[in-house]
N, C-alpha and C positions, 0 to 999 in steps of 0.2 A: 505494500500501500505505500505511494507517493503523498506524503501531507507534508505542511509547510507551517510552521509556527507562526503565531500572531505577530506581527510587527515589534509589539512590545513584548514579547517572550521568547527569546532567541533561544534555540538550541547551543547545547553545549557540542563543540566540532572535539575530536578527535586533535592531538599533536600534529601542528601544521607541517605540510610538507617541507622540506628543504633543502635547495641543492648546490651547498656547496661545499667546497673542501678547502681548510685553512691551510696556510701555506706554515711552515716549519718554525716553532718559538711565538707563532702570532695568537694573542689573546683571542679567546673565542668565548661565544656568547649561544644559548639552547634559548631556545624561544616556548613557549608552550601557549596558542592562543586559543582560546576558548570563545564559543557565544557567537553573534551573528555576523554577517559579512563587512557593516562599519566597524567591529572593532575588529576582523582578519586585516580591511584598510590602516587601522589605526599600528598594528601589529607590522605591517608591510612599512608603514612610515619610519618606526622605531629600530628596525633593524637596518632600514637605507640609511639613517643618519650615522647607524652604528659602524654599518662598513664603511664609510665614507670616511670616519675617523681611525681605521684601521683595523678595526674588530674583525672574525671572523667567526662565520656562522655554524653553531656545531648542531648536526641532524640528529646529535642523541646526549643525551645526559653525561655520559662517560668521557664523551673527550670536549665539555665544554668548562669554561674556569668559573661560569655563575650562570642561571638560570631565570629569565624573566617569563613568569607566570603572567596572561594578560585574561584576566577572568571576567565571567559575569554573573551578575550579581542582581536579577530581577525578580526570581521565583526563590521561595523556600530551595524547591528540589534542585533550583539552579546554582543558589548559593553551596548548598553540599556536596555537587559536584566541582565547583571551583573550588572548596578547600580541599577534598579529596587529593584532586591535582597538583595542588599547594604540598601536602602530603606528600605525594608522590615523588616530587622532585624535591624534597628536603631528603628522602629516604634515598634516593638516587644521586644526587650530588652533594645536598648542603648547602649551598649558597645560591638562594633562593629571593629575587625582587620580585616585586607584587605589583601589579597595575592595573587599570581596567575598571568596570562600575562596580564591583565587589569594593575596592580600593576607598570607593568614597568612605565607606567605614572600618578604617584602620583600625580601631580598635575590638572590632570583632573580629579579625582576622589576627591580629597577635594576641586575644584571647587563646584561641585555637593552634597556633604557630606561633608561640613567641621567637624561634627561631629565624624568623626570616629577616633579611638585612634592611629593605626597607618598602614602604608601604604608600603608591602614589595611587590619585585617584585617574577619572577616565580622560583621554586625549591630555595628560599632563606630559607632553614629549621632553620639556626640558629637566624637569624632576627625574622623569625615568632615565634619561642619559646621566645627571649627578648623581646619581646611586651606583649606575653601573662604573663609571670612571672613580669613585671611591672605592667599589667592591675590586672592580678588575683596570688597574690604570691602564691608556691604552699605547700600545708598542706600533706606532704606523710606519709604513715603510712608503714614502712618495712617490717611488717607482711604479706602485703596483696598487698600493689600499686607495688613495685619497681620490674624490671624485671619479666615481664608479660610472660608467656610460648608463646606464640603465636603474631603476633602484631593485629591491627586493621584491621580488613577488613570490605570496604564499599560493595562489592558483595555479594550476597548469597554463602552459603558456599560451594557449588559443583563450581565453577569456579572460577579465579582470574584470574587481568591482570598480566603480567609482565614485568617489563620496561628494558632493555636491555641496551637502551643508550639516551640521551639527546642532544638535538642541531640539526644542520643542515649544513652542506656543499651547498648545494644549493643558488641560488640566483634568482629562479622563481620568475616576476617581480608582480606575484600578493599577494605575501608573505611576511609578515614580521616577520614569525617565528626565523630566525636566529637573527634580530636585539632583540626579546623579550626573546630567549631561546640560543643563542650562536651559536658556531661552533659544529661541532658532539664530543659527550665527552660519549666513549662507560666504559660501566662495565667491568671490567674482568669477564673473563669465568666464573673461579671457584667461583667468589662468586655471580654469576649470578646462576649458578648450585645448590650450596646449598640452596639458597633462593629457586628455583623449589622444591628441594628436602622435604624443610622444608612446606612446602605448599601440596603435594602429601601425606605425612607424617600424615598431619591434617586434610585428606578427599578431598582435590581438586581433581576432577576428569577431569578437560577441564584447562588447562594453555593457553592462549592470550597474544599471544606476541608481543609487542609495541614500539616502538619509533616513530620519526620522519621519518627516512630511514631505514630498518629493514635491507636491504641487504647491506649496506653502514656498519655496524657494524664490530666495530675492526680494519675500517680502519686507524683510529687516535692511535692505539694502534702499527702498521705495526704488524696488526695480532700475536702480540705475543706469546707467550707459558704460559699456565699457569698448576701448577700442578693440580692433581685431581684423586682421589682415589688411584688408585696403579700405573697411569700414568701419560701422558700431555694430555691437550686439547688449542687446539687455542683458539685465541678468535676473530672466522670465524663465520661468517653465517652458513655455512654448518657443520660444526664441533658441535656446540654449540647446531644445530637441533638435530644432531644423539644423543649426549646424554640425552637430552630435552626427544625425544622418546622412552628412555631406562627407563624413570621412571613409567610409567603404567599409564601414563594420554595422555588425548586427546592434542595433541599440535598444535595451530591455529597459521599461519604465519599472520600479519597485515602490511601494508605500507610497500609491497615490491617492489621496482625499478625493472626493469624487465633488470637488467646488466645480461651480459652474464654468472655469475656465479651462476647464478638462476635457469640455468639448472643441476646445478649438485644435487640440493635440489628434481629434479621432481623424481629420484630413490628410493630416500626414501621415500616419497608419495607415491609410487605405492606397498613398499613393507607391507604388513600385518604385520609383526613382528613387525613395528617401528610403533611408535607411532604418529607419524608428519602427520597430517590431506590431504590428499588431496585437498586443499585448498590453494589458492593466493587470497588475497586482494590487490589489485596493482592499484594506483592512476592516472592511464593513462590521466585524465583532458582533452584531447582532441585528434583527430585522424588526422587532417590536416596538413602536415608540417610546411605549412606559419604559421598556428595557434600558434602550438607549436614551433617556430621558436619567435615569438612575447613574448610569453610567458616565453620563457629563460627556458623551458624544457628539463632536461636531457633525452632525450628518442626519438628514431623515429620509426613510425606508420608502414611505410613499413616493418621495420625488423622486429616489435611487432610482426606483421601475419604469419612471418616465427617460430617464438619464439614459439607463440600457438600453431601451426600446430603442432610444435617439442615437446612441452609440453605433448599435448595429444597422441601423437602415442605412448611415455614411459609409459602415466598413462589416460588413456579413463577416466577414474572417475573425472580428475581434474577437482574441481569447483572454477572457475574465477569471483571474483566480482571487479568493482570499481567503482567510480564516475567521472562526467564529469560536466565542464561548458560549456554553451551556453553563448551565447551573448558578447565573449570576445570582449576587444575593437577592430575593423577592421575587425570581423566574417563577410565575405559574406554569402548569400544564398549558392552560389556554395562550401564555405569552408563548409559549416554547413550539405549542402547534401551528400558531401562528407565523413563527419562523421556518417549519417545515413546507408550511403553505407557498412562502414566502420563496423557497428554494424551486419549487415546483415552476412558480412563475418565472423568476430571474433564470434560471436554468444555466448556473455559472460553471465554468467549463475544469477548472481546480479547483478544489476545497479543500481546509485542514481546519481541525475542530479540536479544541481543545475544553477541560473540565478546569471551572475558573478556582483558583488559588488564592488563599490571602497573601499581599507581598506585605511584608513587615515596612513601616509608614506609609500604606495607601487608604485613601478614605476610604475606601468600599470595603476595609473591612468594619468599620463601626454600624455598617447600614443592618437594619432589623432583617430578621427571614431569612437566614443562611441557609440554602438547599442543601440534606443529606448524600451522604457520599455515594448510596446506592441509588436516588434518584440521578444524582450528576452522570454516575457511570450505565445506566438505563438511556437518559436522554442523548449519551455522548453514541451508544448502539445505534438507537436509532435514527441521529443524525449522521453518522455515517456512513449507514446502509442507504440512505436517501441520496447521499452523494456519490454513493459509488455506482446505484443506477442508473443517475443520469451520467455519469462519467464514462460509463459502458456505452451508454447508447451513443453518446457523442463520438465516441472512439470507431464503435461501428460504420457509424455515418461516412468517413473517412477511408474504407476500404475502397479499393480502385483509384482515390487520389493520386496525385502525380505530386509532388513538394521537393522543397531544398531541405538539407537537413545540413546537423552540422555535426562531426565526429567527434566524440569525446575519450573513445578509450579501442583500444584493438588487441583481442586474446587471440591466442589458437581457437577458440570457437565461435566468436560475431564477433562483429564491430559493433559500442554502443554510439547511437547518436541521438540528439534532440531535434525534435522538430521546432519554429519558428513560436509553438504554442509551449513551451518547454523550459521552463529555467533550469540550471543546474542544481541537483542535489536536491529539487524539493518539489519537482513536478517528475513526469512520465519519461520514457525514453522509446527510443525507436531501435531496432534491433536489425541488424542486416547478418544473415550464416549464410550467403553465397555468395561466390566472389567478392571477399572486402578484403585480400591477403592484400592489396598493396595500398590501401587504405592506411591513411595515418592521422594521429589526433589535429585538430583544426581544418581539415580538408571539407569542402563546402559539395553535399551529391545532392543531385538530383534521383529521388527514390518513389517505385508504386508502392501503396500501402496494397499489403496483402491478406494482414491478417491484424484484430486487436482481440484486446483483452481488458479486463477491470480498468487500468490504467497506463500502459503499454502497447505499443503497436509493432508491429515485422513488417518489414519491404524488404523489394528488389531494387538493386542499381539499376536506373533505364539505360 
């Protein structure tokens, strides 16, 4: 089953992939990167800075002079896994620096693991570097180490996450992200475009645009105008997307709230000459207006259905993915049934669902009428049964279609690919199990879909 965590409940990832061989005598740092893609970008930036200062990047604990653990701290379950990762790093290496979202609660970390060398909060790059300098002084070789040609990346070479802003202006009651990461802070448009251009020049075939609230991009900058190429570009998601779509790579938008101006993005997605994919990742979280009000969500479900119909009238191939929370405090059976009925009408393509959990510091903890765990589980089961049936029918309708896919992996049995409707690691796959031997990750291939499952497709090269 392919599901995706909500925008505010990141999944814990395994230790990040590192492809670096330190030179002899070079001080080396290991990195354990946990959490959402936004945290992964932070890890990449930290490692890039360290690499420029002469540090080697160790792929394992044994080869590292110290280990940085970039933590997730949104839910109690995520905190527990972060603490476990810190403990593992301490046991295997002994010299550990902690950063990331859980780092906003240093006493919580040191109370469990007093031996950590330092604790810094999310996106506190300078403090992380200071802690590394103290623990492992740099020893750069100016002929080899300084100013690397490209940044350190923890994703496969053919796709990259592009963070366009940090923080969030919303005050959802189940969320503490603004407390940990602050208010919306957008990057200048020309800086994002320069980074995207460098990524595509280095071979990246897919740019995954991420932030806490992608459609709010530029609001804090008053949509200022920036010089770009021979003209200008606004710090606005429409202008930014249009320019990104000209770089020759797939452009996939994540964490998009359904504000009215999102409808202006849809013609870009319908334009085959533009690289912006017909794909929107929108964290709806629920559909009943009373639940949304208790969540303090910035959306109205009734208007959202109208928007979805309007989007699909302009771009029939539009893929919609979303995430939902069931068992939110006060959720009645009637409100949950309303969500199921809404799902029947919305016909979302990709859906994830999570049972509500209290988060330390969240206002939703104090709401009355918390839902029993067995009721949450029953509603989760029913929701996923509905979502699976919709997904199965939508994928079955793709049998016989010819489409372009991107190759993610090739082994002895098949090539694992994704269609334009599938984001890496959270959506489904398309498998090619015949004539795939000459394919490589990052290849764009035209296939005919031959078979469909609940969440995945199988096809042949045309």
